[in-house]
C-alpha positions in Angstrom: -12.7 55.2 40.6 -9.9 55.5 43.3 -6.3 54.5 42.9 -6.9 51.8 45.5 -9.7 50.1 43.5 -7.5 50.1 40.4 -4.6 48.4 42.2 -6.9 45.8 43.6 -7.2 44.3 40.1 -3.5 43.9 39.6 -2.3 40.2 39.7 -5.7 38.7 39.2 -7.5 36.5 36.8 -11.2 37.2 36.3 -13.4 34.5 34.8 -16.4 35.5 32.8 -19.1 34.1 30.5 -21.0 35.7 27.6 -24.4 34.3 28.0 -25.8 35.3 24.6 -22.8 33.9 22.7 -22.2 30.8 24.9 -18.6 31.8 25.2 -16.4 31.8 28.3 -13.3 33.7 28.9 -10.9 35.3 31.4 -9.3 38.7 31.9 -5.8 38.7 33.5 -3.7 41.5 34.9 -0.1 40.9 36.0 2.0 43.5 37.8 3.9 42.6 40.9 4.0 38.9 40.1 5.5 39.6 36.6 8.0 42.0 38.1 9.1 39.3 40.6 9.7 36.8 37.9 11.7 39.2 35.7 13.7 40.5 38.7 15.3 37.1 39.1 17.4 37.6 36.0 18.8 40.5 34.0 17.1 39.5 30.8 17.4 41.6 27.6 14.2 43.4 26.7 13.4 41.0 23.9 13.6 38.0 26.3 11.6 39.9 28.9 8.8 40.4 26.3 8.7 36.6 25.6 8.6 35.7 29.3 5.9 38.3 29.8 3.8 36.9 27.0 4.3 33.3 28.2 3.5 34.1 31.8 0.3 35.9 30.8 -0.8 32.9 28.7 0.0 30.6 31.6 -2.1 32.7 34.0 -5.1 32.8 31.6 -4.9 29.0 30.8 -3.9 27.9 34.2 -6.9 29.3 35.9 -8.9 26.4 34.6 -6.9 23.7 36.4 -8.3 22.1 39.5 -7.2 22.7 43.0 -3.7 21.5 43.7 -2.9 20.9 40.0 0.1 22.4 38.2 0.1 23.6 34.6 3.3 24.2 32.8 3.9 26.0 29.5 7.2 25.3 27.6 8.5 26.8 24.4 11.6 25.3 22.9 13.3 26.6 19.8 16.5 26.4 17.8 17.0 30.2 17.8 18.7 32.4 20.3 15.8 32.0 22.7 16.2 28.3 23.4 13.7 27.8 26.2 10.8 29.7 27.8 9.3 27.8 30.8 6.5 29.0 33.0 4.4 27.2 35.7 1.0 27.9 37.3 0.3 26.3 40.7 -3.4 26.2 41.5 -4.3 27.6 44.9 -3.8 25.2 47.8 -7.0 26.4 49.5 -10.0 28.6 48.9 -9.0 32.3 48.9 -5.3 31.6 48.5 -3.5 33.0 45.5 -2.3 30.8 42.6 1.4 30.9 42.2 3.3 31.8 39.0 7.0 31.4 38.1 9.0 31.4 34.9 12.5 31.7 33.3 14.2 31.7 30.0 17.4 30.2 28.6 19.0 32.1 25.7 22.1 32.9 23.8 22.7 36.6 24.3 25.3 36.8 21.5 22.8 35.7 18.9 19.9 37.9 19.8 18.7 40.4 17.2 18.3 44.1 17.7 14.9 44.6 15.9 11.9 42.7 14.7 9.5 40.5 16.6 10.7 38.9 19.8 9.0 35.8 18.7 11.5 35.4 15.8 14.2 34.8 18.4 12.8 31.4 19.1 13.1 30.0 15.6 11.8 26.5 14.7 10.5 24.5 17.6 7.4 23.6 19.6 4.9 24.9 22.0 3.8 22.5 24.8 1.3 22.5 27.6 1.8 20.0 30.4 -0.7 19.4 33.3 0.3 17.6 36.5 -2.9 16.1 37.8 -1.5 15.2 41.2 -0.2 12.0 42.8 -1.6 8.8 41.4 -2.8 10.4 38.1 -1.1 10.4 34.8 0.2 13.7 33.6 -1.2 15.3 30.4 1.0 16.8 27.6 0.0 18.5 24.4 2.4 19.8 21.8 2.0 21.9 18.7 4.6 23.4 16.3 5.6 27.0 16.6 3.7 29.1 14.1 1.6 32.2 13.7 4.1 34.9 14.7 3.4 35.0 18.5 3.1 32.7 21.5 -0.6 33.7 21.6 -1.1 32.4 18.1 0.7 29.1 19.1 -1.7 28.8 22.0 -4.7 29.3 19.8 -3.4 26.6 17.5 -2.9 24.3 20.4 -6.5 24.6 21.6 -7.9 24.2 18.1 -5.7 21.2 17.3 -5.4 19.4 20.6 -8.6 20.3 22.4 -10.8 21.2 19.3 -11.9 24.3 21.1 -12.0 27.7 19.2 -9.8 30.0 21.4 -8.7 33.6 21.0 -6.2 35.6 23.0 -5.6 39.4 22.9 -2.6 40.2 25.0 -0.7 43.4 25.9 2.5 43.9 27.8 5.2 46.5 28.1 7.7 48.4 30.3 6.4 51.5 31.9 7.6 53.9 34.6 6.5 51.4 37.3 8.1 48.4 35.6 6.6 45.7 33.4 2.8 45.2 33.2 0.8 42.7 31.3 -2.8 42.1 30.6 -5.0 40.0 28.3 -8.3 38.6 27.4 -9.0 34.9 26.5 -12.1 33.8 24.7 -13.1 30.2 24.3 -16.2 28.6 22.9 -17.9 26.2 25.3 -16.9 22.5 25.1 -20.2 21.5 23.6 -18.7 22.7 20.3 -16.6 19.5 20.3 -19.2 17.4 18.3 -18.8 19.8 15.5 -15.1 19.4 15.6 -15.4 15.6 15.5 -17.6 15.9 12.4 -15.0 18.1 10.8 -12.6 15.2 10.5 -9.0 15.9 9.6 -7.8 19.4 10.2 -7.9 22.0 7.5 -6.9 25.6 7.6 -3.4 26.9 7.1 -0.8 24.2 7.3 -3.4 21.5 7.7 -4.3 22.7 11.2 -7.8 23.1 12.5 -9.2 26.7 12.6 -12.3 28.0 14.2 -14.1 27.8 10.9 -13.5 24.1 10.8 -15.0 23.6 14.3 -18.0 25.9 14.4 -20.8 26.5 11.9 -24.2 28.2 11.8 -25.3 30.3 14.7 -22.3 29.2 16.8 -19.9 30.3 14.0 -21.7 33.7 13.8 -21.5 34.2 17.6 -17.8 33.4 17.6 -17.1 35.8 14.8 -19.0 38.6 16.4 -17.2 38.1 19.8 -13.9 38.2 18.0 -14.8 41.4 16.1 -15.7 43.0 19.4 -12.4 41.9 21.0 -10.5 43.4 18.0 -11.5 46.9 19.3 -9.6 46.5 22.6 -6.6 48.9 23.1 -3.3 48.3 24.9 -4.1 50.6 27.7 -7.4 48.7 28.4 -5.6 45.4 28.5 -2.7 46.3 30.8 -4.5 48.8 33.1 -4.5 50.1 35.7 -6.9 52.9 34.6 -9.5 50.5 33.2 -11.0 47.9 35.5 -11.5 44.4 34.0 -15.2 44.6 34.7 -15.5 47.9 32.9 -13.5 46.5 30.0 -15.9 43.6 29.7 -18.9 45.9 29.7 -17.3 48.1 27.1 -16.5 45.2 24.8 -19.3 42.8 25.3 -22.3 44.7 26.9 -24.7 43.3 24.3 -23.4 39.7 24.8 -24.6 39.5 28.4 -21.3 39.3 30.3 -21.4 37.5 33.6 -18.4 37.5 35.9 -17.3 35.1 38.6 -14.9 35.3 41.5 -11.5 36.7 40.6 -8.5 34.5 41.3 -5.5 36.3 42.8 -2.0 35.3 41.6 1.4 35.8 43.1 5.0 34.9 42.4 5.8 31.6 44.0 8.3 28.8 43.7 8.1 25.2 45.0 11.8 24.5 45.1 13.3 23.3 48.4 16.5 21.6 49.7 14.6 18.3 50.0 13.3 18.5 46.4 16.8 19.2 45.1 18.2 16.4 47.2 15.6 14.0 45.8 16.5 15.0 42.2 20.2 14.4 42.9 19.5 10.9 44.4 19.3 9.4 40.9 23.0 9.9 40.4 25.7 7.5 41.4 28.4 8.3 43.9 30.8 8.6 41.0 28.6 11.1 39.3 28.2 13.1 42.4 32.0 13.3 42.7 32.2 15.0 39.3 29.7 17.6 40.6 31.6 18.4 43.8 33.4 21.8 43.9 37.0 22.3 45.0 35.5 23.4 48.4 34.1 19.9 48.8 30.4 20.7 48.3 27.7 20.2 45.7 25.8 23.3 44.7 22.5 23.8 42.9 20.7 27.0 41.9 16.9 27.3 41.1 16.5 29.0 37.8 13.0 30.2 38.8 13.6 32.0 42.1 17.4 32.2 42.3 17.6 30.1 45.5 21.1 28.6 46.1 21.6 25.2 47.8 24.7 23.5 49.1 25.1 19.9 50.1 27.6 17.5 51.6 28.3 15.1 48.7 28.4 12.2 51.3 24.7 12.6 51.7 23.8 12.5 48.0 23.6 9.9 45.3 23.2 6.2 45.5 25.5 3.2 45.4 25.3 1.3 42.1 24.5 -2.4 42.5 27.3 -4.8 42.2 27.6 -6.5 38.8 26.1 -10.0 38.7 28.4 -13.0 38.7 31.1 -11.2 40.7 33.5 -13.0 43.0 31.9 -14.1 46.3 
């Protein structure tokens, strides 16, 4: 395998299906797109790890959304890491890359020096939001933070909100060439849902649904076998670039009949613009806009995702509040 063929798999999401087990999945590799996200801010290493994990989950989950849809992942907590926010924008046309962006809000003075980066979040919630486009209601699903990692939170979300057994195996780290991330997502086909409905109220740890509550019989055995095979994956296989995603699938699941589909390229991308910022400021009154105006007589706004800086004439912003009823004529 040449170096060129290895690099071609960076910043891609490869969908696949295990025909024997009736399980679908995706393999994601993030390199340049992850680096672009992290380059926007001088994050501490622990925050970089959280953003990397969240962005990898977003790429794996977001690849299921329809064309022109947007999927957002948000993690809010009461610890030093207050917010992790990532977005996946589906490709606008066939062959175009999907776009990823993300950022974190944190209290640097409260960050720890050891332990799991996940512990920096504290109590809070994990949310997935899907913007289905103009004229359609957005979807939002929320689950409490639990399980010791963002991947575990995502697994709980799918079991509880979607009643779909889901498994993530993720790897990320800082190497000589910068941050790299890679992961595998397994998910039982939606036809498992009738089993979930029959299960009634959730059980498992903390009253939450687990895979054992959703699947039974041959389906349960297939799911267990696929998870045991995924347990054998190593960090170097996940993040690459020495192992191609197709080779990884053959190594892990050759007896399960893996079938791959077209890979989806991903790239860093932000949708902010002067017009969008102007629209967001239009909800404020002229009085509010005056409080935002700098001594230089301008209103400024910065995009947390891409670092873009915008400046506006305050006279072009805000709206006039309507006159109070019953005033003098």
